C-alpha angles and dihedrals in degrees: 000000000000122000096257092053090046091053090049089054092051090052094050094115090063099034093119092047092049090054088052089046091056091053092049093044091051090053093047099045093052102027097130125062126247123026095357090057093045094050092040091055090050092050093050090057090053093057121167131207094291089220096150097054088042091054090050093052094044091048091050094047092047087069105025118015093201125065127115093185089071088072090065091050090050090052090051091052092052092046089056092046092049091048091054091051091053091051092044092054090054093047093046094041088233121173099182133052127165088356094302137098111272123242092248090053095044095044114005142275094270092054092047093051094047092046089052089052090049092053092049090052091049090050096053092042087058093047093050090053090055090064094212105134096190092053091049090049093049095049093043091054092049091050091053091048091052090058091047091050092050091049091050090050090052090051089054095043109135092009103132090177095065114135130228093254092056091046091050092050091053097050091041089062104033098043115005095051094068091045087054094047091049092057094040092050090049091056092045091051087057098039114013093187097043120140091209096077093105092051092053092046091049090050092052095044093049090049089049092054090055092045094053094045089054090047089054090047091051089057085072105030105022130113105255091214090059099038093044094223139078119266114256093035093131093056090047089055092048096253115142108202136187101277092055093038092057095042092052092049092054099040128103109263094248095051090043092056091050092051093045089055091049092049094047091051096034121182126173089243088066096054093094093054093048091046092052091047093053092046094049092048096049098251096135093045091048093051090050089050093051092047090052091050091055092049090050089053091047091056091054090062089059094054094099096040110110114260112260141131087266094056090048090052090052090051092049091051088056089056091045092055094062099031091067089083097041 
């Protein structure tokens, strides 16, 4: 069974809700005529895994199985995520995502940036209508943290000497924060006055850390047909991620200097040498280990959640996150 089918199986308890979500998301992403509708229709066809809205719905159902308003919150989360991808593609000068031409490549950078702004506005318009102050606060904080993480990443662009702590701080903000807000918002849609909001956010953030580490690992070891991008793309864009960070820290100084030079002046022809270097110095194994440690920690946050199909789905998604690089 491939990974997409496996994920669909894990989300079976909310299959009907995810179908409703797709309808609502389609209406929201292309709700205004003209260019927004054209780009929105294009974005809907390039759909991703929908993990963040799924986590929100599963978190909500784990505490209160009924609640249509959670769909609107799930749509808002995915609008924010989609907006950040549009902006990322402009910053990274990317022309492919999920195997398709990016919006900035098909139209232009100005259109991509403005469409991202439009989606952010739609998201917060939706959240304001919900009238749940704690949800609005949680998602607003995550959105700010995404921008902070991206700015930190830009500051470190091309810095091959970045340490693991700096790397962790970047991915905590730019990726894990929205995972955390999705789970926290789901709980708050079920129980607005719940004291468990921090636990659900911690679960989502820890899962998000594992997910991003695996994404960074797949940039080296993934199947390009499945990932939709060429291997070595992160090095090409000046991003030093955990596999290379660890390998450089453990290498002999002479070898390290050689690899630093190759990474700073990266060319696709050098990918094989960098790949072999990381493999020989344990970088891939270490990244897998760290991802597994985060997933183990994520499962601990679910220990007090009542047993249900929704909790089991959350647990299976944790396993899915790390198994993508198995």
